[in-house]
Backbone bond lengths (Angstrom), bond angles and torsions (degrees), N, CA, C in turn:
res aa  C-N    CA-C-N  psi(-1)  N-CA   C-N-CA  omega(-1)  CA-C   N-CA-C  phi
1 M - - - 1.464 - - 1.537 109.58 -
2 T 1.331 116.52 137.78 1.449 121.09 -177.23 1.528 111.15 -64.74
3 N 1.319 116.11 134.54 1.454 122.13 -178.87 1.520 111.81 -60.86
4 R 1.337 116.95 145.71 1.466 120.68 -176.30 1.515 112.14 -68.34
5 F 1.336 119.23 -27.56 1.460 121.22 174.62 1.522 109.74 -64.14
6 L 1.319 115.82 -47.13 1.465 120.08 -179.27 1.520 110.36 -65.81
7 M 1.324 116.51 -39.52 1.462 120.77 179.64 1.527 111.00 -62.07
8 L 1.325 116.23 -42.04 1.458 120.76 -179.29 1.522 110.70 -63.59
9 L 1.317 117.12 -46.46 1.457 120.71 -179.25 1.525 111.51 -69.74
10 K 1.312 116.92 -29.81 1.464 120.72 177.38 1.527 110.56 -65.92
11 T 1.319 116.40 -41.82 1.459 120.52 -174.55 1.527 113.50 -88.91
12 R 1.344 117.10 -23.59 1.463 119.87 -175.16 1.527 113.69 -111.13
13 G 1.310 117.95 -14.80 1.453 120.10 -175.77 1.514 111.59 81.00
14 A 1.327 117.07 -162.24 1.463 121.89 -175.09 1.526 111.49 -64.33
15 L 1.346 115.42 133.61 1.465 122.03 -179.36 1.522 109.56 -138.01
16 T 1.330 116.33 156.14 1.457 120.78 173.43 1.527 109.22 -80.48
17 A 1.329 116.33 164.80 1.457 120.83 177.64 1.522 110.62 -61.25
18 S 1.333 116.88 -37.93 1.467 120.77 179.58 1.525 110.95 -62.68
19 A 1.342 116.14 -44.42 1.459 120.07 -179.56 1.521 110.84 -65.86
20 I 1.325 116.94 -38.99 1.460 121.11 178.77 1.521 110.39 -64.63
21 A 1.338 116.12 -44.91 1.464 120.41 179.30 1.525 110.92 -59.54
22 Q 1.330 115.95 -42.99 1.457 120.15 -179.96 1.525 111.39 -64.95
23 E 1.316 116.79 -44.37 1.463 120.95 -179.61 1.521 111.99 -63.02
24 L 1.332 116.57 -36.82 1.464 120.68 -175.12 1.526 112.90 -96.10
25 G 1.341 117.13 0.35 1.451 120.44 176.29 1.517 113.84 66.47
26 M 1.328 116.46 45.77 1.451 120.85 -179.75 1.520 109.25 -139.26
27 T 1.339 116.59 172.85 1.458 119.81 179.83 1.527 110.19 -73.95
28 K 1.325 115.13 155.99 1.457 119.69 178.73 1.526 110.54 -62.91
29 E 1.334 116.90 -38.68 1.463 120.73 179.98 1.528 110.46 -65.22
30 G 1.338 116.10 -41.28 1.460 119.88 177.93 1.516 111.40 -62.99
31 A 1.335 116.57 -40.15 1.465 120.38 178.19 1.529 110.56 -64.79
32 R 1.340 115.85 -41.14 1.471 119.59 -179.00 1.534 111.46 -63.25
33 L 1.332 116.56 -39.26 1.465 119.82 179.23 1.529 110.70 -62.92
34 Q 1.329 116.21 -43.10 1.461 119.60 179.06 1.525 110.85 -67.69
35 L 1.328 116.94 -40.10 1.461 120.38 179.58 1.529 110.88 -64.08
36 L 1.323 116.48 -38.28 1.458 120.37 177.04 1.524 110.37 -62.73
37 K 1.330 115.98 -41.47 1.473 120.79 178.56 1.533 110.82 -60.07
38 Y 1.334 116.68 -47.44 1.464 119.62 -177.89 1.526 111.78 -72.72
39 T 1.336 116.19 -26.72 1.462 119.24 174.50 1.521 110.01 -67.78
40 D 1.332 116.57 -43.12 1.468 121.22 177.49 1.528 111.55 -62.03
41 E 1.338 115.78 -31.79 1.463 120.81 179.91 1.527 112.09 -82.33
42 G 1.327 116.36 -4.57 1.450 120.31 177.59 1.518 115.14 81.26
43 L 1.338 116.83 14.82 1.465 120.81 -177.91 1.526 112.31 -94.16
44 I 1.321 116.21 -25.19 1.460 122.12 -177.80 1.522 108.65 -129.88
45 Q 1.328 116.13 146.04 1.458 121.10 176.51 1.522 109.63 -125.83
46 A 1.314 116.16 154.41 1.467 121.67 -179.21 1.520 109.41 -117.66
47 E 1.329 115.92 139.31 1.466 121.73 176.53 1.523 109.09 -136.19
48 N 1.318 116.34 140.86 1.459 121.38 177.00 1.522 110.13 -91.90
49 E 1.331 115.44 133.61 1.463 121.08 177.67 1.514 109.02 -125.77
50 S 1.320 115.46 130.16 1.460 120.96 -179.87 1.517 110.08 -97.44
51 S 1.334 116.00 133.80 1.464 121.05 178.19 1.523 111.24 -102.50
52 G 1.308 117.25 8.87 1.464 121.56 175.94 1.518 113.89 105.45
53 V 1.322 117.18 -44.17 1.456 121.52 -177.86 1.519 108.96 -119.55
54 G 1.327 116.87 135.57 1.451 120.46 178.15 1.517 112.38 82.87
55 R 1.314 114.70 -174.00 1.461 121.14 -177.99 1.522 110.40 -72.00
56 P 1.341 117.41 147.59 1.465 119.92 176.10 1.535 110.37 -61.64
57 K 1.325 116.25 147.11 1.463 121.26 176.62 1.525 109.62 -92.57
58 Q 1.315 115.03 144.42 1.461 120.51 179.07 1.528 109.60 -97.73
59 F 1.312 115.58 122.72 1.459 121.54 179.20 1.522 109.66 -111.23
60 F 1.338 115.49 141.22 1.458 122.25 179.80 1.525 109.73 -110.23
61 S 1.322 115.69 139.38 1.459 121.02 178.72 1.530 109.40 -146.37
62 L 1.322 116.08 167.82 1.456 120.68 -179.61 1.523 111.05 -76.19
63 T 1.318 116.49 143.02 1.460 121.88 169.23 1.531 108.51 -85.91
64 A 1.319 116.70 178.06 1.467 120.41 175.89 1.527 110.26 -58.83
65 A 1.338 116.05 -37.85 1.468 119.95 178.50 1.523 110.69 -66.71
66 G 1.337 116.28 -35.34 1.455 119.83 176.99 1.514 111.76 -65.76
67 H 1.330 116.40 -44.32 1.465 120.07 177.25 1.524 111.07 -62.36
68 A 1.331 116.23 -32.94 1.465 120.58 -178.25 1.528 112.62 -67.68
69 K 1.331 117.57 -13.60 1.456 121.05 176.41 1.528 111.59 -69.57
70 F 1.330 115.89 -14.98 1.455 120.45 178.15 1.527 107.05 -99.78
71 P 1.325 118.13 125.62 1.470 121.23 -166.33 1.518 114.60 -65.27
72 D 1.315 115.73 140.86 1.457 124.36 169.78 1.529 105.19 -106.11
73 T 1.317 116.94 109.22 1.459 122.32 -166.73 1.525 112.48 -61.46
74 H 1.352 115.97 115.15 1.471 122.79 174.10 1.535 111.10 48.96
75 A 1.324 116.05 43.27 1.462 120.80 -170.44 1.521 113.22 -56.98
76 E 1.319 116.93 -53.74 1.469 120.14 -173.48 1.525 111.37 -62.82
77 L 1.341 116.20 -45.07 1.462 119.82 -179.25 1.525 111.23 -63.54
78 T 1.334 116.72 -43.05 1.463 120.69 -178.29 1.517 111.22 -62.30
79 V 1.329 116.83 -45.02 1.464 120.48 179.61 1.525 110.58 -63.03
80 K 1.318 117.16 -40.75 1.472 120.11 178.12 1.525 110.76 -61.53
81 L 1.331 116.60 -42.98 1.463 119.87 -179.69 1.527 111.32 -64.44
82 I 1.336 116.46 -39.69 1.464 120.00 177.98 1.526 110.60 -59.27
83 H 1.325 116.30 -47.69 1.462 120.26 -179.01 1.525 111.41 -66.89
84 M 1.331 117.49 -36.53 1.467 120.44 178.80 1.523 110.97 -64.73
85 I 1.322 116.75 -44.10 1.469 120.12 179.28 1.524 110.14 -62.39
86 K 1.332 115.95 -46.85 1.465 120.26 -177.65 1.521 111.82 -64.66
87 N 1.343 116.60 -43.11 1.463 120.35 -174.30 1.521 113.50 -78.06
88 T 1.331 116.92 -29.53 1.468 119.41 -177.24 1.522 113.50 -99.34
89 L 1.328 117.06 -31.87 1.466 120.41 -175.90 1.522 113.07 -112.00
90 G 1.344 116.84 -18.89 1.458 119.54 176.11 1.514 114.23 100.67
91 D 1.346 114.38 169.85 1.460 121.48 -177.02 1.524 112.82 -63.37
92 N 1.327 116.32 -35.83 1.471 118.87 -179.10 1.523 111.59 -64.41
93 A 1.327 115.71 -38.57 1.470 119.74 178.68 1.521 110.18 -65.97
94 L 1.342 116.39 -41.10 1.454 119.67 178.89 1.527 110.35 -64.21
95 Q 1.325 117.20 -40.45 1.461 120.40 177.64 1.521 110.95 -63.62
96 S 1.332 117.31 -36.09 1.465 120.61 177.41 1.524 110.89 -63.51
97 V 1.338 116.43 -38.54 1.466 120.78 176.65 1.520 110.03 -64.91
98 M 1.352 117.45 -42.81 1.467 121.43 178.28 1.527 110.98 -61.75
99 D 1.337 115.71 -42.54 1.464 119.86 179.63 1.524 111.10 -63.54
100 A 1.319 116.23 -40.36 1.467 120.05 179.55 1.522 111.06 -66.85
101 A 1.334 116.52 -39.09 1.470 120.56 178.26 1.520 110.23 -64.78
102 E 1.330 116.79 -39.75 1.462 120.83 178.50 1.530 111.02 -63.62
103 Q 1.321 116.69 -43.88 1.462 120.15 -179.81 1.521 111.16 -65.43
104 T 1.325 116.90 -38.44 1.462 120.66 177.22 1.521 110.70 -62.04
105 G 1.345 116.09 -41.98 1.460 120.25 177.72 1.515 112.01 -62.61
106 R 1.327 116.87 -43.18 1.468 120.21 177.88 1.529 110.96 -58.48
107 D 1.325 115.42 -49.37 1.473 120.00 -176.72 1.523 111.00 -62.71
108 K 1.333 116.09 -44.39 1.463 120.61 -176.84 1.526 111.55 -64.99
109 Y 1.331 116.69 -46.08 1.456 120.06 -177.63 1.524 111.75 -69.93
110 M 1.333 117.04 -37.71 1.457 120.09 -177.74 1.525 111.94 -65.14
111 Q 1.316 117.84 -28.21 1.464 120.24 176.90 1.519 110.80 -58.20
112 E 1.327 116.92 -36.08 1.464 120.99 -178.77 1.529 112.93 -91.91
113 L 1.333 117.44 -28.31 1.456 119.97 -176.85 1.530 113.49 -89.28
114 N 1.316 117.42 -21.78 1.467 120.86 -175.95 1.531 114.25 -52.47
115 P 1.345 119.16 -43.54 1.470 118.58 -177.04 1.529 114.60 -71.99
116 I 1.338 117.61 -7.37 1.471 121.08 -174.00 1.529 109.60 -100.07
117 D 1.344 116.27 126.17 1.466 121.13 -174.92 1.524 113.75 -94.15
118 D 1.347 118.00 -37.55 1.459 119.68 -173.70 1.523 111.55 -86.46
119 L 1.338 116.41 150.90 1.463 121.30 -174.60 1.519 112.11 -63.53
120 E 1.331 117.60 -44.63 1.471 118.17 -178.37 1.520 110.95 -62.98
121 G 1.319 117.02 -38.16 1.463 119.87 177.14 1.513 111.70 -61.97
122 R 1.326 116.76 -38.66 1.467 120.90 179.57 1.534 110.83 -70.51
123 V 1.339 116.20 -40.05 1.465 119.48 176.92 1.533 110.38 -63.47
124 A 1.343 116.16 -41.52 1.464 120.78 179.44 1.521 110.91 -62.95
125 K 1.335 116.99 -42.48 1.467 120.58 179.51 1.522 110.89 -67.43
126 L 1.332 117.60 -40.20 1.462 120.62 176.78 1.522 110.22 -61.60
127 T 1.334 116.59 -40.77 1.462 121.66 177.33 1.526 110.64 -60.27
128 E 1.313 116.32 -43.21 1.463 121.30 179.23 1.525 111.29 -62.97
129 I 1.327 116.18 -44.57 1.468 120.70 -179.18 1.525 110.48 -63.52
130 R 1.314 116.47 -48.16 1.464 119.86 -177.01 1.523 111.35 -65.90
131 S 1.326 117.60 -33.88 1.469 120.21 176.39 1.524 110.32 -65.37
132 R 1.318 116.72 -40.33 1.466 120.14 176.48 1.526 111.29 -59.94
133 E 1.315 115.81 -31.60 1.462 120.70 -178.17 1.524 113.05 -85.47
134 G 1.342 117.23 0.13 1.456 120.81 174.00 1.514 115.70 100.28
135 Y 1.341 118.28 10.84 1.455 120.48 -176.75 1.531 113.66 -88.14
136 M 1.329 118.23 -2.76 1.462 122.10 179.35 1.529 110.00 51.07
137 A 1.336 115.68 53.64 1.464 121.80 -173.01 1.518 111.85 -84.69
138 E 1.313 115.43 152.79 1.459 123.13 174.29 1.522 108.16 -156.23
139 Y 1.324 116.05 161.70 1.463 118.35 176.79 1.519 109.45 -143.01
140 S 1.330 115.23 158.49 1.457 121.58 174.99 1.526 107.93 -138.92
141 K 1.328 114.90 156.51 1.458 121.26 -178.39 1.521 109.20 -112.01
142 D 1.339 116.88 139.16 1.452 121.13 175.78 1.523 109.00 -145.36
143 E 1.331 116.06 -170.83 1.466 119.72 -175.00 1.530 112.45 -67.58
144 Q 1.334 117.10 -17.98 1.469 120.30 179.78 1.524 113.00 -90.81
145 G 1.311 116.86 -11.14 1.458 120.49 -176.85 1.518 110.28 133.60
146 Y 1.328 116.17 -118.19 1.457 120.97 -177.35 1.526 110.22 -133.46
147 L 1.331 115.42 143.87 1.457 121.83 172.04 1.526 106.89 -110.28
148 F 1.318 115.74 113.88 1.465 122.77 -178.90 1.525 107.74 -103.01
149 V 1.329 116.47 124.52 1.465 121.58 -172.83 1.522 110.51 -125.15
150 E 1.330 115.24 137.13 1.462 121.81 170.56 1.519 107.14 -118.30
151 N 1.333 116.45 113.07 1.458 121.46 -174.78 1.518 113.47 -81.99
152 H 1.324 116.78 -10.11 1.460 120.37 -178.77 1.511 109.02 -146.18
153 C 1.328 116.78 148.24 1.463 121.92 175.07 1.522 108.87 -119.99
154 P 1.344 118.20 104.97 1.463 120.71 -178.09 1.526 113.43 -74.85
155 I 1.335 117.17 -2.58 1.468 120.34 176.23 1.529 109.98 -122.12
156 C 1.328 116.77 31.08 1.462 120.91 -171.97 1.532 112.09 -59.45
157 A 1.313 117.94 -42.64 1.462 119.97 -179.26 1.518 110.89 -62.33
158 A 1.334 116.38 -42.38 1.464 120.24 178.62 1.523 110.62 -66.40
159 A 1.335 116.85 -42.26 1.459 120.77 -178.90 1.520 111.36 -66.56
160 T 1.329 116.97 -34.19 1.458 120.46 177.52 1.521 110.46 -69.00
161 S 1.341 115.95 -38.87 1.456 121.15 179.99 1.518 112.16 -71.06
162 C 1.334 115.89 -33.72 1.461 120.42 -178.32 1.524 108.98 -144.19
163 Q 1.321 116.91 100.97 1.454 119.71 -174.75 1.523 113.18 -73.58
164 G 1.340 116.12 1.06 1.456 119.13 171.02 1.517 111.50 -60.56
165 F 1.337 117.48 -27.69 1.461 121.06 176.41 1.528 110.17 -60.96
166 C 1.338 116.70 -45.90 1.461 120.88 -177.64 1.527 111.21 -67.31
167 A 1.337 116.30 -42.67 1.465 119.91 178.63 1.521 110.19 -62.88
168 G 1.343 115.84 -39.85 1.454 119.76 179.59 1.518 112.44 -65.27
169 E 1.337 116.75 -39.71 1.464 119.80 178.96 1.524 111.32 -64.89
170 L 1.329 116.56 -41.20 1.458 119.52 178.22 1.535 110.60 -63.55
171 N 1.333 116.61 -38.78 1.467 120.04 176.29 1.523 111.26 -62.91
172 V 1.325 116.42 -39.07 1.466 120.56 178.50 1.521 110.42 -63.26
173 F 1.339 117.11 -46.16 1.471 120.75 178.93 1.535 110.23 -56.93
174 R 1.330 115.81 -46.02 1.467 119.61 -178.72 1.526 111.35 -63.54
175 F 1.318 116.21 -37.95 1.463 119.91 -178.89 1.526 111.34 -68.80
176 V 1.345 117.28 -48.18 1.464 119.41 -172.17 1.527 112.66 -76.37
177 L 1.346 117.74 -22.98 1.461 119.18 178.25 1.524 112.14 -87.00
178 G 1.326 117.53 -16.94 1.456 120.05 171.51 1.518 114.81 108.63
179 E 1.330 115.05 156.29 1.462 121.54 -176.31 1.524 112.59 -67.76
180 Q 1.328 117.50 -19.77 1.465 120.70 -177.89 1.522 112.58 -82.83
181 V 1.338 116.67 5.93 1.467 121.43 -173.82 1.526 110.34 -118.29
182 N 1.326 116.05 137.65 1.467 122.41 170.58 1.522 109.14 -97.19
183 I 1.329 117.31 134.71 1.465 122.12 175.79 1.522 108.44 -129.65
184 N 1.331 116.92 124.14 1.460 121.91 177.96 1.518 109.94 -127.93
185 R 1.325 116.25 132.84 1.467 120.50 177.92 1.521 109.32 -78.92
186 L 1.332 116.05 130.44 1.458 122.19 179.39 1.525 112.33 -102.13
187 D 1.325 117.16 -43.53 1.462 123.32 179.59 1.525 108.57 -125.15
188 H 1.338 115.59 151.97 1.460 120.05 -174.71 1.524 108.97 -144.35
189 I 1.321 117.10 115.96 1.461 121.58 -178.35 1.524 111.28 -57.46
190 V 1.324 116.59 -41.83 1.469 120.85 -177.91 1.529 111.17 -62.12
191 S 1.331 116.88 -26.74 1.474 121.34 179.02 1.525 112.45 -87.08
192 G 1.341 116.33 2.43 1.459 120.23 177.29 1.510 114.92 104.43
193 D 1.326 117.61 0.10 1.460 120.01 178.01 1.532 110.39 -76.38
194 R 1.321 115.51 161.43 1.467 120.51 -179.24 1.515 112.56 -68.65
195 R 1.327 116.44 -27.65 1.454 121.26 -173.68 1.524 108.85 -149.38
196 C 1.324 116.39 169.73 1.456 121.48 167.28 1.530 106.91 -102.23
197 S 1.316 116.53 132.47 1.451 119.37 178.11 1.524 109.68 -137.01
198 Y 1.329 114.46 151.93 1.462 120.30 -175.74 1.523 109.05 -137.88
199 R 1.320 115.98 139.19 1.455 122.05 172.69 1.525 108.22 -94.74
200 I 1.343 116.09 123.01 1.459 122.55 -178.53 1.515 108.99 -117.29
201 A 1.341 117.41 126.41 1.452 120.91 -178.81 1.526 109.57 -152.68
202 L 1.315 115.86 151.52 1.447 120.79 174.71 1.523 110.01 -68.21
203 K 1.310 116.74 144.72 1.466 121.11 179.71 1.543 109.34 -70.75
């Protein structure tokens, strides 16, 4: 099971030792000892950030090895299959596979979202579905609408190899949430961001 320190940094991004201690209900010294251990193991890294006045604050975040503790589903096999399809059958065949995957996603998600009429209910159900699939999804509501966040991508290797996966997922979100909704991607793991995030709002 993934360690709670790693889970916290995965879902919240860089945090100070004080913030980590508070979130996990432990002393700051106890948090620092654990952070030092994971830093020595290469799972966590520390960076100093200056806010202009006073001493710089030390923030802790996951390293690549830390992120790797969260599974990328069948990564090697999936990437091999993508390259085999492209190299032996061509780009059109690969696009046909992407289109079929997108349609499957639409059908699967709509089975659960169809009975829900209100937008927040649909966003909540989408969050639940994506979390079940390993995306560590969450959402929040504000004056602009909704911020939908996926803290992990269990198909990151495949998505990096073929970004048709990402385009297809965004198309699925737009389809299942309805034509009256605007969805824009703000952050993208494949582009180097910590998470994927989307702004969802009524047109």
